[in-house]
N, C-alpha and C positions, 0 to 999 in steps of 0.2 A: 374515396379511400374504402378499403377493406379491412377487417378486422387482420387480417393476416399482415399486413404492411404496417399496423399499428406499431408500437412500441410496449410491450409488457411489461405490466408494473406489478410487482408481489406485496402487500401489505404487511409488514410483519411489526407485533405489537402485541402487549397480554391484555390493553386496555381494550373494551368493546368499542366506550366512549372515542376514545383516540381513532380509531380504527374507522368509524362510523364517520368521524370528523374528514380526515384525508380521504375516504372515498367521495364526501361532498367537493372539498378540494380540487379533486383530481376530475373532477366529472366535467369543469370549467376547458379541460386543454383535449378536445378534439381527435388527438394525433396521439393519443393514450389510450391503452385497453388492461383495464382491473385484472389481472387475472386469477386473482386469487387472495386469499390473505392467512395468517400464520399468528397463533398466541403462543408461543415460547419457544425456546433454541433449537432441540429438536424437531418439531415440525415445520421450522425454516429451510432446516438443511433438507429435509425430506420434499419439503415444496419445491425448491430450486430446482433438486435434481427429476422432479417428475412436471414440472410447469414447464422449466427453460425460459424464467422471465430475463427479458432485457434488462430490468431495473429492480433492484430490491429496497426499500425504504425501509429502515431497518433500525427498530428500537434498542437502545444500550440496555435498560434492565428489564430481563426475562426470564421465567422462569424454566428450569431446566440448565439454561446455558446461556452467558453474557451476548450479545452482540458482538462485542467483538470478538468473542470466541468463536461464537459463528462464522464469524469471515475469515478466523485462521483455519475453520474446519475445512470449507467449502472449496470443492477441488477445481483446476483450473479446466474450461475457460472459466474466468467469475463474470457473473451479471454486475452491472455497474451498482454501485452502494452509495447511497445517500442514508445520514447515521440522521436520525430523528430521537433527542433526548434534552433531559431537562438536566443531563449532567454535564458542564461544561468542562471537567478535568479529562477526560476521555478522548479531546480532540488532538492531541500530538499524534495518540496511537494510531486511530482511525485514518490520519493522512500517512500514517508511514507505510499503512497496508493498502495504502489506493485507493482509498472512497473519495467521491468526488466532492462532499458537500458534507456539513456538519450544520444540524438545524435544530436550534434551542429553542425548547419548546418552554411558550406557547408563539408558536409564529403563524405569520396568515397567508394569505394567498400571494403577497409579494416577493416575502423571502422563499416559500414554497416553487415560483415561478423563477426565479433566479440560478435556484438548485439546478431547475430541470431545465433550463437551456444549458448550463453546463451538462446534462446528459445527452442535450442532442450535439455539441461539439464533441463530445467522448465519441459519440456515434456515427460523427464525420461532416454535422455542419456546424455553419462558423457561429461562433460566439461573440456577440456583440462587445464592441472593447467595454463599454462601462461596466459588463457583467464579470468582466476576466480578473477577477482576485485571486486565482489559484489557476493562472494560466499555466506556470510550469509543471504543476502536476496533471492539468487535461492533456498535456503533450505524449504525443504516441513513440516520442523519440525517449531516450535516458532521461532519468531524472537527474536534475543540475543540482536542487536544493534538499537539504533535510530539515525537517524542525523539531527543535530538542526543548525540555525543560531547562531551565535556567533560574533555579528559585522558584519564584510564582509565576513566571514569564515563562513567553514562546520564545526562541532564537533559531534566525533560519542560519543556517550552513552551507556555506558553496562544498558540492560532494567533488569537487577538486582539491580542497583544502583537506580530507580527509587522506591520511597516510594508510590507513589500514584498516580493516574491520574482524573482528574476532566473536564466533559464536561463544554465546556463555550461556548453558542451558537452552531454552526457548528464546532467548534475548541476543542482540550483539552489540558489543561495545564496540565505538566509534571515537577510532583515536587523531586527533588533531593536533598541532603547536602550540594551541590552547588549552588544551587536555582533553579528558574521556568523557564520553556521552552514550549512555544508557538507551537503546533505541528496542521497543516493546515489538520487535518483528523476528522473524526466523531468516538466517542467512540465506539458505536458499530463494525466498522471497525479494530478499533486497536484493541479490545476484542479477535475478531476473528483471530488474529497473534501472540496470547500471549499463556505462557503455561498455561492452566487452573489448574495446579497443583500450581502455582506460586501464579497467581493474581485473584483475586476474585471479583464479582460484588457484592456489597453490597448496593449499590442504581441507581436507574436508571441515574445518574449524578458522581458516585462515581466508582472507581476500588482501590481495593488496593492489595498490595504487602504482600500477606501473613507472609514472613519475616522479614517485617518490623512490623507487628501488635503485639499489645504489649497484648491485651486481649479483651473484649467486656464487658462494664459493663451495667448492668441491671435496666431500670429509674424504679420509682415510679408508672409511668403507664404503666409498661410492655413495651414499648419500649427499643430497644437495643443501644447503644452507641459504635461504633469503638474507641481505645483508640492505635494509635499510640507509635512508640518509641519515634517518635520526641516529641510527645505532643499534638500533633493534633490531636482531636476528630471530627468524621463525624458519624453521624447520618445511621443508618442503615433501610432499609422499611422494612415493615412488610412481605412480600413475602420471602423477602432474609433472616430476622430472622429467621422465619421458618424452613426453609434450614439448618443454623448454628447450631440451636436448636435440630434439627434432628441427625446430624453430633456429637452432643455431647453427646448422650446419650450412 
């Protein structure tokens, strides 16, 4: 196997000892090539653009920019991301943003091997059933579950049960019959992981589940208002209104 055929890995951690430890563990995988290292957030963003790695082992706590913020700033197409951190509280956000795995330090060779197996699955190779703990997240198709905070626990929610998503600054609120859930992800990125046959963007801040849409109401000034089965009324932007009018012809 030539180096060009290897999976290219970037190590991102501000601790030299941690980077050396990862290099040592990665040496056991002959299908990987460590193409570089970065010690702070801006350096990670620069290295991803310059080296084009297939996967980044990304620490959460780094100078200059948190790992979560690095992931938000990376332009598509994204490399596969595996977080390596001592902080469990960022796991939900990491998976909302599309991370393949979340390794809590200190971790050993076996735990890293499981994460790298998921990398191979995401790159197109079958994943052994015993390792398919996050099978829904590795699927190439639309996302089917969200993971949200509920007190001190993490709760899965079926995407089909979400009536609508609303952008709130850099975050998104998901509305279900059971309540509201704040997601630490931009609406554009969330939309890219949803089934376009089920969810429709009706406004720059609103994404609705078509299964929960009752009808559109035409206002006196010609605008459209989306009427949800829950009784919620949402504005439809002019550009999206034209799309729905054409679909109704």
